[in-house]
N, C-alpha and C positions, 0 to 999 in steps of 0.2 A: 634495484635495478629492474626496468622495465622489460617483460618478455617481448622477443621480437614476434611480429604478425606469423613469420614462416613457422614459429614454434608451435602456435596454438592454432589449430583450425577447427571450425565445426564440422562435425559428421553428421549432419543433417542440413535438409535444405534452407535457406535463407530467403523469406520472400521478397521480390523486387524492393519494395517499399522500406525495407529495413536496412541499417547499417550494422556492422560489428566491429567489435574492438576486444581484443585480447586483455582480461583484466584479472590477476589473480590466478594465472593457468586455464582460464575458462573462456571461451568466446563468446560474450555477452552481445546480444543483440538489442538495437534500440529504435524507436522512429524518432527523426530529427526533422522538424518543418519549421517554418517562419523565422523571422529576424528580431532582432533586439535582445532586451535582458532575458537570461535564459530561464526557463521554468522546469524542474526537473519532477516528472510525475513518476511515484512508486505505486503499481498495482498490489491488491490484496490477495488474499488466499483463492487458490485454483483458478486464476484469471491471469490476464497478461495485457500487453499494452492498450490492445484494441478496446478495452472498456473505457479508454478516454475518448473514443471516438467523438462525441458530443463537445469536447473541448478544442480540438485540433482545429478547426475552421474558425470559430469565435475567438479564443485566445490566441490562436496562431497569427491573427492579424496585427498584433502589436508585440510579440513576443516569439522568442526562440523556444520551442517545446521541444523537450527531450523526452519521451516515454519510453522505460525501460522494460525488458524482460529480465525478471530475476532469473539467476541460475537455476537451471532444471526446468522452467517453464517453456511454454512455446516461444519458439518454434522447435525446441528440443522435445521428445517424448519420453516421460521419464517414469520408469515403474515404482519408484519410491524407495529403491535399494541404494544404500550410500549413507556416506556420514557427514557431507557437506551442505546440507540442507539446514542451514541454521540463521536466524535472525541476524547473528553477530557476522556471519559469513556474507549475507547479503548487504549489510550495511558497509562491509570492507569493500565489496565490489562496487557498489554504486559510488563511494567516495571515491576509488580509484578510477572509475570511468569520468567522473567530473575533472579529476586531475589531467587524467590522460587526454582528454579533449580541450584542456586549457580554457575550461568555461569561468574560470574565476569562483565569485561568490554566486550562488544561484539561489532561487526561490525555491524552497523543496516542498514537494505535497506528498504526503503520505496517506494512503486509505486502508483502514482497515489493520488487517497485518502489516501492510506497507507503513503504517503510521509507527509501528514499533520498529520497523528497519529504520525509518527516518529517525527516530529519536535515538537510535544504536548511532547513526550517523553524527547527529548534535553530540554525542558523548565522545566519539573517537576522533571526528574531525571537523569541529564547529568553526573552524576558519573558512570553509567552503560555503558556509550558510549564510544567507542575505535575510532571509525570513523562511519560517517554519509553519507549514499549514497540515494540521492533523485533521482527517476526514474521517469520522468514528474510528480515531484512532486506538488500535488494540494494544494496549500497555498494559502492563502488570505493576502494581504497586502494593507495599504493605499496607495494610488496612486494619481498622480495630475490628475485633472480633463481635460483629453486630449482625442480625440477621441481614441488612443491606450488603453488608461488607461481604459476608459468606457468600450469598446470592451472586454478587457481582463477580467476585473471584473466581465462583466455579461455572460461570455462564460459559465462557471460552471454550475450556476444557471439556467441559460436558459434550457441546456442541462437535468439538472436532473428534473426541474419541467416538462419538455415534457415527460421524461419517466414515471413520476409519473401520468400524466394525461393520458398516452397511457395504462399504466396498469389499470388504472379505467375505462377506456372506450372501451378498445380493448378485443376482446374476447380471441384471441390467443396473450399471452406474447412475443412468438418469434419475432413477428411483433415488438413490443415494443423494444425489445432486438436490433432488427436489426437497427432501427433508432439511438438507443443509440450508438452503436458500430461502426457504419458508421461516425457518427459526431464526433468521437473520432479517428479515423483513416482516411478512406478514402472510398467514396462511392464503394459498392461491398465487402466489408470486411467481413462483415457476412455472406454472401452466401459462401465464400471462406473458412472459417473457417472450420477445422477438426470438425467432429461430437463431438469428445471428449471435445472439447472448449466450445462447444454450450451448451452442458451437464452443464459445469461447471457455466456459466452464467445464465442457466434457473433454475438451483438449488438455486441460491441465488437470484434472479431476483427481489423478494419482499420485500429485505431489503431496495431497493430505497426506498419504502414507508415510511421508516423510517428517511430518511436523512433530514438534517435540515441544517441551517447556520453553517458555520465553525469557529473555534476562528480566530480572527485577530492575524497576526504574525508582530511586530513592530521591527524596527530597533536595539532597545535595547535589545530584545530578542535574535536576531542572532549574535550581538555583543558578547554576553556571550558564543557563541560556543566555547570551548577551546579543540577542537578534529578536526582532518583532516575532510574536506567535500568534496565529489565529487557531482558536479552536472551533471546530465544525460539527454538528450533528443532525440526523433528520428529525423532523417531527414524530415519525413514525419507529424511530430506531430503537433497539433494545436499550433500557436504562441503563446497562453496565457502562456506557461509553460517556454519558453524561456524569454517571457515578465517579467515575475515575477523572473525568476533567475538573469536578468539584475537588477531588483529592489533589490535583496539579495547583489549583486555585489556592490550596492552602499553604503552599510552598513557596509561591511567587504570584505576583499579582499580574494577571493577563486581561485582557480585553473581554467583556462577556461573551459567551458562547454565542455562537451565531447558528441559529436553528434554521434549516431549510424545509419551508411548508409543504405539506402534501406530499412528503418523500420518507422513505425510510433509510435503511443502510446503503443501498444504491443510488443515493441522491444524486450523484453527478450524471445518473442515466435517467432517473426518475423526475428531477425537474432542474433540467440543465441551464435553464435561463437564470433562476436564481441562485442556482451554485455557481455559475460563470460570473454573474454581476458581484456576488460575495468576493470571489477570488480577485477579479479586476480592480474592485474596490481597496482592498486590502493591500495588494500587491501594488496599486497605484499611490498610495499613501505612502510606501515604503520603497519606491524605486532605487535602484542602485545607482 
């Protein structure tokens, strides 16, 4: 049974460019622009819908774009206390939003932790997916006990635990953000970011305190994907993402991974032209 709008209301300001919808007892906000087949964008850790700013204008000319704000992210300001901040919950929320908005089958784009959320949606609600795009999708899979496997498996957890510890011990959250962002991209990335992107990160930084282990994705899950899949990484991205893409390729045949040149983890902002072209080419070849 769908919860009535009057039963769930945000206790925080909703920016005028956003809409919101009650999903699973939470007032979920999102940006909704453009017309045409729907593309749903799922952001990554310590970010929100605004990271897709370079996609709004270009892709919005041909498609309807729904850029979600996951539970506990901006515009809510959260301190990390609670038990409802999980990949499974976020996947359920996004799937419910798609159904509430009667979007039908959507092109689903998940970046970083949002890739883990997108895979969870593929597991729990595959009927709403027309295509799946993983942008440095941060998934966890069982891997062989090799140096490469151990390094790839430990990378995310180490980075998140360091961020959590730094947030607890550092007086300046921007210092903690710098270590995290540089670890996902390359040294100096944080200092070179536009102030608008730093603002996005700092508005969501304490959601990192709520992060925990992610669901394991098995080959049997991937074999059930009955929709086209695009795997994407940046030329300078940490190699753990490509490592797990290779593991996915062992489970099912996918097109070769698309590598965005002159970009690292934040490839949608670091080389938006190449990123947008890759999205348009893939979705254009698999239109609903």
